[in-house]
DRENDO-1510 file (C-alpha; in Angstrom, 1 decimal, always signed):
<recs>
REC; n; res; u; v; w
REC; 1; UNK; -14.9; +13.3; +12.9 .
REC; 2; UNK; -14.3; +16.8; +14.3 .
REC; 3; UNK; -16.2; +19.0; +16.4 .
REC; 4; UNK; -16.5; +22.7; +16.1 .
REC; 5; UNK; -16.4; +25.1; +18.9 .
REC; 6; UNK; -16.5; +28.9; +19.0 .
REC; 7; UNK; -18.5; +31.7; +17.3 .
REC; 8; UNK; -19.3; +32.2; +13.7 .
REC; 9; UNK; -16.3; +34.4; +13.6 .
REC; 10; UNK; -13.8; +32.4; +15.4 .
REC; 11; UNK; -14.6; +28.4; +14.9 .
REC; 12; UNK; -12.2; +26.1; +16.2 .
REC; 13; UNK; -12.2; +22.4; +15.0 .
REC; 14; UNK; -11.5; +19.9; +17.5 .
REC; 15; UNK; -10.9; +16.0; +17.4 .
REC; 16; UNK; -13.7; +14.3; +18.9 .
REC; 17; UNK; -13.4; +13.4; +22.6 .
REC; 18; UNK; -14.3; +9.9; +23.9 .
REC; 19; UNK; -16.0; +9.3; +27.4 .
REC; 20; UNK; -14.2; +7.2; +29.9 .
REC; 21; UNK; -14.9; +5.2; +33.0 .
REC; 22; UNK; -13.9; +6.4; +36.2 .
REC; 23; UNK; -11.5; +3.8; +36.8 .
REC; 24; UNK; -9.6; +4.4; +33.2 .
REC; 25; UNK; -6.6; +6.2; +34.7 .
REC; 26; UNK; -5.6; +2.8; +36.5 .
REC; 27; UNK; -5.5; +1.3; +32.9 .
REC; 28; UNK; -2.9; +4.4; +31.8 .
REC; 29; UNK; -0.8; +3.7; +34.6 .
REC; 30; UNK; -0.6; -0.2; +34.0 .
REC; 31; UNK; +0.1; +0.6; +30.1 .
REC; 32; UNK; +2.6; +3.5; +31.1 .
REC; 33; UNK; +4.4; +1.1; +33.4 .
REC; 34; UNK; +4.4; -1.5; +30.6 .
REC; 35; UNK; +6.3; +1.2; +28.2 .
REC; 36; UNK; +8.5; +1.8; +30.7 .
REC; 37; UNK; +9.7; -1.6; +31.3 .
REC; 38; UNK; +10.4; -1.9; +27.3 .
REC; 39; UNK; +12.5; +1.2; +27.2 .
REC; 40; UNK; +13.6; +1.3; +31.0 .
REC; 41; UNK; +17.4; +2.2; +30.2 .
REC; 42; UNK; +16.1; +5.2; +28.2 .
REC; 43; UNK; +13.1; +6.3; +30.6 .
REC; 44; UNK; +15.5; +6.0; +33.9 .
REC; 45; UNK; +18.2; +8.2; +32.0 .
REC; 46; UNK; +15.8; +10.8; +31.4 .
REC; 47; UNK; +14.1; +10.4; +34.9 .
REC; 48; UNK; +17.4; +10.8; +36.5 .
REC; 49; UNK; +18.1; +14.0; +34.4 .
REC; 50; UNK; +14.8; +15.6; +35.5 .
REC; 51; UNK; +15.1; +14.5; +38.9 .
REC; 52; UNK; +18.6; +16.1; +38.9 .
REC; 53; UNK; +17.4; +19.2; +37.6 .
REC; 54; UNK; +14.3; +19.5; +39.9 .
REC; 55; UNK; +16.8; +18.7; +43.1 .
REC; 56; UNK; +19.2; +21.6; +41.4 .
REC; 57; UNK; +16.4; +24.0; +41.4 .
REC; 58; UNK; +15.1; +23.2; +45.0 .
REC; 59; UNK; +18.6; +23.4; +46.3 .
REC; 60; UNK; +19.1; +26.9; +44.8 .
REC; 61; UNK; +15.7; +28.1; +46.0 .
REC; 62; UNK; +16.2; +26.5; +49.6 .
REC; 63; UNK; +16.4; +29.3; +52.0 .
REC; 64; UNK; +15.8; +31.9; +49.5 .
REC; 65; UNK; +12.3; +33.8; +50.6 .
REC; 66; UNK; +9.3; +32.3; +49.2 .
REC; 67; UNK; +11.1; +30.4; +46.1 .
REC; 68; UNK; +11.5; +27.3; +47.8 .
REC; 69; UNK; +7.6; +26.6; +48.4 .
REC; 70; UNK; +6.6; +28.5; +45.1 .
REC; 71; UNK; +9.2; +26.4; +42.7 .
REC; 72; UNK; +8.5; +23.1; +44.3 .
REC; 73; UNK; +4.9; +23.4; +43.7 .
REC; 74; UNK; +5.5; +25.4; +40.3 .
REC; 75; UNK; +7.6; +22.3; +39.2 .
REC; 76; UNK; +4.6; +20.4; +38.4 .
REC; 77; UNK; +3.2; +23.4; +36.1 .
REC; 78; UNK; +5.7; +22.9; +33.7 .
REC; 79; UNK; +6.1; +19.0; +34.0 .
REC; 80; UNK; +3.8; +18.2; +30.9 .
REC; 81; UNK; +6.3; +20.0; +28.6 .
REC; 82; UNK; +9.3; +18.3; +30.0 .
REC; 83; UNK; +7.4; +14.9; +29.6 .
REC; 84; UNK; +7.3; +15.2; +25.7 .
REC; 85; UNK; +10.3; +12.9; +25.4 .
REC; 86; UNK; +8.4; +10.0; +27.2 .
REC; 87; UNK; +5.2; +10.7; +25.2 .
REC; 88; UNK; +7.4; +10.1; +21.8 .
REC; 89; UNK; +9.0; +7.1; +23.1 .
REC; 90; UNK; +5.3; +5.8; +23.8 .
REC; 91; UNK; +4.2; +6.8; +20.2 .
REC; 92; UNK; +7.1; +4.9; +18.8 .
REC; 93; UNK; +6.4; +2.0; +20.9 .
REC; 94; UNK; +2.8; +2.0; +20.0 .
REC; 95; UNK; +3.9; +2.1; +16.0 .
REC; 96; UNK; +6.1; -0.9; +16.7 .
REC; 97; UNK; +9.2; +1.0; +15.9 .
REC; 98; UNK; +12.2; +1.9; +18.1 .
REC; 99; UNK; +13.4; +5.5; +18.7 .
REC; 100; UNK; +16.6; +6.4; +20.0 .
REC; 101; UNK; +17.2; +8.6; +23.1 .
REC; 102; UNK; +18.5; +11.9; +21.0 .
REC; 103; UNK; +15.4; +11.3; +18.6 .
REC; 104; UNK; +13.0; +11.5; +21.5 .
REC; 105; UNK; +14.7; +14.5; +23.0 .
REC; 106; UNK; +14.1; +16.4; +19.6 .
REC; 107; UNK; +10.6; +14.9; +19.0 .
REC; 108; UNK; +9.0; +18.3; +19.8 .
REC; 109; UNK; +10.7; +19.7; +16.5 .
REC; 110; UNK; +7.7; +18.2; +14.4 .
REC; 111; UNK; +5.7; +20.6; +15.4 .
REC; 112; UNK; +8.1; +23.1; +17.2 .
REC; 113; UNK; +6.1; +26.4; +16.9 .
REC; 114; UNK; +3.1; +25.1; +18.5 .
REC; 115; UNK; +4.8; +23.0; +21.1 .
REC; 116; UNK; +7.3; +25.8; +22.0 .
REC; 117; UNK; +4.3; +28.3; +22.2 .
REC; 118; UNK; +3.0; +25.8; +24.8 .
REC; 119; UNK; +6.0; +25.6; +26.8 .
REC; 120; UNK; +6.3; +29.6; +26.8 .
REC; 121; UNK; +2.9; +29.4; +28.2 .
REC; 122; UNK; +3.4; +27.3; +31.0 .
REC; 123; UNK; +6.8; +29.1; +31.7 .
REC; 124; UNK; +4.8; +32.3; +32.0 .
REC; 125; UNK; +2.2; +30.8; +34.4 .
REC; 126; UNK; +4.9; +29.6; +36.6 .
REC; 127; UNK; +6.7; +33.2; +36.6 .
REC; 128; UNK; +3.2; +34.5; +37.5 .
REC; 129; UNK; +2.7; +31.9; +40.4 .
REC; 130; UNK; +5.9; +33.0; +41.7 .
REC; 131; UNK; +5.1; +36.6; +41.7 .
REC; 132; UNK; +1.9; +35.9; +43.1 .
REC; 133; UNK; +3.4; +33.6; +46.0 .
REC; 134; UNK; +5.5; +36.8; +46.6 .
REC; 135; UNK; +3.0; +39.0; +46.9 .
REC; 136; UNK; +0.9; +36.5; +49.4 .
REC; 137; UNK; +3.9; +36.3; +51.7 .
REC; 138; UNK; +4.4; +39.9; +51.7 .
REC; 139; UNK; +0.7; +40.3; +52.7 .
REC; 140; UNK; +0.2; +37.6; +55.5 .
REC; 141; UNK; +3.4; +36.5; +56.8 .
REC; 142; UNK; +5.2; +38.3; +59.6 .
REC; 143; UNK; +8.9; +38.2; +59.9 .
REC; 144; UNK; +11.2; +36.7; +57.9 .
REC; 145; UNK; +10.0; +35.1; +54.9 .
REC; 146; UNK; +10.8; +31.4; +55.4 .
REC; 147; UNK; +12.8; +28.6; +53.6 .
REC; 148; UNK; +11.1; +25.4; +52.7 .
REC; 149; UNK; +11.9; +23.9; +56.2 .
REC; 150; UNK; +10.3; +26.7; +58.1 .
REC; 151; UNK; +7.5; +26.9; +55.8 .
REC; 152; UNK; +6.5; +23.3; +56.7 .
REC; 153; UNK; +7.2; +23.9; +60.4 .
REC; 154; UNK; +6.3; +27.2; +61.0 .
REC; 155; UNK; +3.6; +28.0; +58.2 .
REC; 156; UNK; +1.9; +24.5; +58.0 .
REC; 157; UNK; +1.9; +23.4; +61.4 .
REC; 158; UNK; +2.0; +26.5; +63.7 .
REC; 159; UNK; -1.7; +27.5; +63.3 .
REC; 160; UNK; -0.7; +31.1; +63.0 .
REC; 161; UNK; -1.1; +31.6; +59.3 .
REC; 162; UNK; -4.4; +30.3; +58.4 .
REC; 163; UNK; -5.2; +33.3; +56.2 .
REC; 164; UNK; -2.0; +32.7; +54.2 .
REC; 165; UNK; -2.6; +28.8; +54.0 .
REC; 166; UNK; -6.1; +29.7; +52.6 .
REC; 167; UNK; -5.0; +32.3; +50.0 .
REC; 168; UNK; -1.7; +30.3; +49.2 .
REC; 169; UNK; -3.5; +26.9; +48.6 .
REC; 170; UNK; -6.7; +28.6; +47.2 .
REC; 171; UNK; -5.0; +30.4; +44.6 .
REC; 172; UNK; -2.6; +27.9; +44.0 .
REC; 173; UNK; -5.0; +25.3; +43.6 .
REC; 174; UNK; -7.0; +27.3; +41.1 .
REC; 175; UNK; -3.9; +27.9; +39.0 .
REC; 176; UNK; -3.0; +24.0; +39.0 .
REC; 177; UNK; -6.5; +23.2; +38.0 .
REC; 178; UNK; -6.5; +25.4; +35.0 .
REC; 179; UNK; -3.1; +24.2; +33.9 .
REC; 180; UNK; -4.2; +20.6; +34.4 .
REC; 181; UNK; -7.3; +21.4; +32.4 .
REC; 182; UNK; -5.4; +22.9; +29.4 .
REC; 183; UNK; -2.4; +20.6; +29.3 .
REC; 184; UNK; -3.7; +17.1; +30.1 .
REC; 185; UNK; -3.7; +16.1; +26.4 .
REC; 186; UNK; -2.4; +19.3; +24.8 .
REC; 187; UNK; +1.3; +18.3; +24.1 .
REC; 188; UNK; +0.5; +14.9; +23.2 .
REC; 189; UNK; -2.0; +16.2; +20.5 .
REC; 190; UNK; +0.5; +18.9; +19.2 .
REC; 191; UNK; +2.9; +16.0; +18.9 .
REC; 192; UNK; +1.1; +13.6; +17.1 .
REC; 193; UNK; -0.9; +15.8; +14.8 .
REC; 194; UNK; -0.2; +19.1; +13.0 .
REC; 195; UNK; -2.4; +21.0; +15.3 .
REC; 196; UNK; -1.9; +24.6; +16.6 .
REC; 197; UNK; -1.7; +25.3; +20.4 .
REC; 198; UNK; -5.3; +27.0; +20.6 .
REC; 199; UNK; -6.8; +23.9; +19.1 .
REC; 200; UNK; -4.9; +21.3; +21.4 .
REC; 201; UNK; -6.0; +23.8; +24.5 .
REC; 202; UNK; -9.6; +23.6; +23.6 .
REC; 203; UNK; -9.5; +20.1; +23.0 .
REC; 204; UNK; -7.8; +19.3; +26.6 .
REC; 205; UNK; -10.5; +21.5; +28.5 .
REC; 206; UNK; -13.1; +19.5; +26.4 .
REC; 207; UNK; -11.8; +16.1; +27.7 .
REC; 208; UNK; -12.0; +17.6; +31.4 .
REC; 209; UNK; -15.6; +18.8; +31.0 .
REC; 210; UNK; -16.7; +15.4; +29.1 .
REC; 211; UNK; -15.2; +13.2; +31.8 .
REC; 212; UNK; -14.9; +15.1; +34.9 .
REC; 213; UNK; -14.8; +12.2; +37.3 .
REC; 214; UNK; -12.0; +10.2; +35.5 .
REC; 215; UNK; -10.0; +13.4; +35.2 .
REC; 216; UNK; -10.3; +14.3; +39.0 .
REC; 217; UNK; -9.2; +10.6; +39.6 .
REC; 218; UNK; -5.9; +11.2; +37.1 .
REC; 219; UNK; -5.4; +14.5; +38.6 .
REC; 220; UNK; -5.4; +13.1; +42.0 .
REC; 221; UNK; -2.9; +10.3; +41.2 .
REC; 222; UNK; -0.6; +12.7; +39.3 .
REC; 223; UNK; -0.5; +14.9; +42.6 .
REC; 224; UNK; +0.1; +12.3; +44.9 .
REC; 225; UNK; +2.8; +10.5; +43.0 .
REC; 226; UNK; +4.7; +14.0; +42.5 .
REC; 227; UNK; +4.3; +14.7; +46.3 .
REC; 228; UNK; +5.7; +11.5; +47.3 .
REC; 229; UNK; +8.7; +12.2; +44.9 .
REC; 230; UNK; +9.1; +15.5; +46.5 .
REC; 231; UNK; +9.0; +13.9; +49.9 .
REC; 232; UNK; +11.9; +11.7; +48.7 .
REC; 233; UNK; +14.0; +14.8; +47.6 .
REC; 234; UNK; +13.3; +14.3; +43.9 .
REC; 235; UNK; +14.9; +10.6; +44.0 .
REC; 236; UNK; +11.1; +9.2; +43.6 .
REC; 237; UNK; +10.9; +11.4; +40.6 .
REC; 238; UNK; +13.3; +9.0; +38.6 .
REC; 239; UNK; +10.6; +6.3; +38.4 .
REC; 240; UNK; +7.6; +8.4; +38.9 .
REC; 241; UNK; +8.1; +11.1; +36.0 .
REC; 242; UNK; +8.7; +8.5; +33.2 .
REC; 243; UNK; +5.7; +6.5; +34.5 .
REC; 244; UNK; +3.5; +9.3; +34.5 .
REC; 245; UNK; +4.9; +10.5; +31.1 .
REC; 246; UNK; +4.1; +7.2; +29.4 .
REC; 247; UNK; +0.9; +6.8; +31.2 .
REC; 248; UNK; -0.1; +10.4; +29.9 .
REC; 249; UNK; +0.4; +9.3; +26.3 .
REC; 250; UNK; -2.2; +6.3; +26.8 .
REC; 251; UNK; -4.5; +9.0; +28.4 .
REC; 252; UNK; -4.4; +10.9; +25.2 .
REC; 253; UNK; -5.0; +8.0; +23.2 .
REC; 254; UNK; -8.1; +6.8; +25.2 .
REC; 255; UNK; -9.6; +10.3; +25.4 .
REC; 256; UNK; -9.1; +11.4; +21.7 .
REC; 257; UNK; -10.5; +9.5; +18.5 .
</recs>
């Protein structure tokens, strides 16, 4: 059964959203790990590719003004789009079939218009965050704008740039929360059903408002695992990104009827 949201002039019919317990994200992690093990070779191959891409981006940005901290945090903003390959693999496993790596990579084409638009939305958000980051450093940071190493040593730990930290993490946190809310099940829903991006985003936000505690736990788990991956110079991303991708499919299946 669908639910309808909006005014009488602009109605959006969305799938029903289930209520889940606060500990349900741990079940998603367990199921995601099971899927990972069943398609380990493919998952690790794509995990390695994404980790290599992340390391490449970080290497380019290193030492180039505010880009290093902006892109290292911004990588998480576009991650839901790149994880579509893992959603496709888990979807195939759920249906008792096999999917070769090439099919998984092109799975987004079944709803290419909506998924592409969603990708552009995430890319625009990343660009906006990079520009906001540049403005914040121009306003609050004295001297040469730091590379990532100096950002940790000089900005985070020195105690001299509290205004910058409040603005940077405050605005960055709001953007991260917004992206999480409108993307937590959006690409999965568009991959699984023929829905447009607006319907998928409204449904994703409804998942968060219906299950605030469970979504808070899920967001915290994702953030911690991604931070640990960055701390290992992206090496941990080889395992973490596929694991979270598969788990996110099971989050979608639990949250949407």
